[in-house]
Each structure stands twice: as C-alpha cells, then as structure tokens.
C-alpha positions in Angstrom: 105.5 90.7 112.5 106.1 94.4 112.1 107.1 95.4 108.6 109.5 98.0 110.1 111.6 95.2 111.5 112.8 94.0 108.1 116.2 94.9 106.6 116.0 97.8 104.3 118.5 99.7 102.2 118.4 102.4 99.6 120.8 102.6 96.6 121.2 105.0 93.7 120.4 103.6 90.3 122.4 105.3 87.5 120.3 103.3 85.0 117.0 104.6 86.4 118.2 108.0 87.6 116.4 107.4 90.9 116.9 105.8 94.3 115.9 102.2 94.7 114.4 100.9 98.0 115.1 97.3 98.7 114.3 94.7 101.4 116.7 91.8 102.0 113.9 89.5 103.2 111.8 90.2 100.0 114.4 90.3 97.2 111.7 90.4 94.5 110.4 93.8 95.7 111.8 97.3 95.0 110.6 100.9 95.0 111.9 103.7 92.8 111.8 107.3 93.9 113.6 110.5 93.1 114.3 111.1 96.8 116.2 108.7 99.1 113.6 108.9 101.9 110.7 108.3 99.5 112.4 105.1 98.2 112.7 103.9 101.8 109.1 104.8 102.6 107.9 103.2 99.4 109.6 99.9 99.9 108.5 99.8 103.6 104.8 100.4 102.6 104.9 97.7 99.9 106.5 95.2 102.3 103.7 96.0 104.8 101.1 95.3 102.2 102.7 92.0 101.1 103.0 90.9 104.7 99.3 91.6 105.3 98.4 89.8 102.1 100.5 86.7 103.0 98.9 86.6 106.5 95.4 86.9 105.0 96.1 84.1 102.6 97.6 81.9 105.3 101.0 81.9 103.7 104.3 81.9 105.5 105.7 85.4 106.3 109.5 85.6 106.2 111.1 86.2 109.6 113.1 89.5 109.8 116.8 88.9 109.8 117.0 91.0 113.0 114.9 88.4 114.8 116.9 85.4 113.7 119.4 83.7 116.0 122.9 83.1 114.6 125.4 80.7 116.1 128.5 82.4 114.7 129.4 79.3 112.9 129.2 78.4 109.2 131.0 75.9 107.0 132.9 76.8 103.8 134.3 74.3 101.4 137.6 75.2 99.8 140.2 73.3 97.8 142.6 71.3 100.0 145.5 73.3 98.7 143.9 76.6 99.8 143.2 75.0 103.2 146.8 74.0 103.6 148.0 77.5 102.6 145.7 79.2 105.1 146.8 76.7 107.8 150.5 77.6 107.1 149.8 81.3 107.2 147.9 81.0 110.5 150.8 79.0 112.0 153.3 81.6 110.8 151.3 84.3 112.4 150.8 82.3 115.6 147.0 82.4 115.4 144.3 79.8 114.8 143.0 79.1 111.4 139.6 80.3 112.5 141.0 83.6 113.6 142.9 84.1 110.3 139.8 83.4 108.3 137.6 85.5 110.5 140.0 88.5 110.3 140.1 88.2 106.5 136.3 88.1 106.3 136.1 91.3 108.4 
C-alpha cells in the first residue's frame, strides 16, 4: 500500500495558530506546521512511517478509502413519522423516496 493513496486534508487551527495535516484512515494522527504544504507533507511522512511499522510488526494496514468499493447503498434508521413525512414529500414532487433523500444529502 502506498501511503500517498490515503485520504489527506489540511485545515487551519485557530487554537494552534498553524495548519493541521490529517489522514482519514488514521484519525489518531495529525501534523502541525506553519505552512499548509508542510502540514500535508508532515502527515504524509508520518503515515508512511506508521504503515511501514505496521507491516514490520505483521499488523493490519488500513485500506485506503480510494481503493474501497462502494455499492451506493446504505441503510438509515429514522422515526416512522419522519419516514411518512418524507414519503409524502416525495409523492407530492412526483419522485421516489430514494431520489428525495439522495438529493437532500447532496
């Protein structure tokens, strides 16, 4: 697994006064830096080290989100009253309940 294939993002931290590099597949890791590009480089380097260490120890290495397959389906539990209300709204708009919910999520 290539550490560059993981999902990275950089955010500004008012509290720290620096940029924070994050990796979705390794939520416990972060890297602070005064420059955005340094925060990204720092988190990528630390993830690379962690991946190497996990492999060396025979531990499971998380699969990058980009490599995972998604069906496009997931289940959500909502109160029956909300379900009814959404079904009515979908019927009034002449669309499926699935379409209504998908559009709202977008």
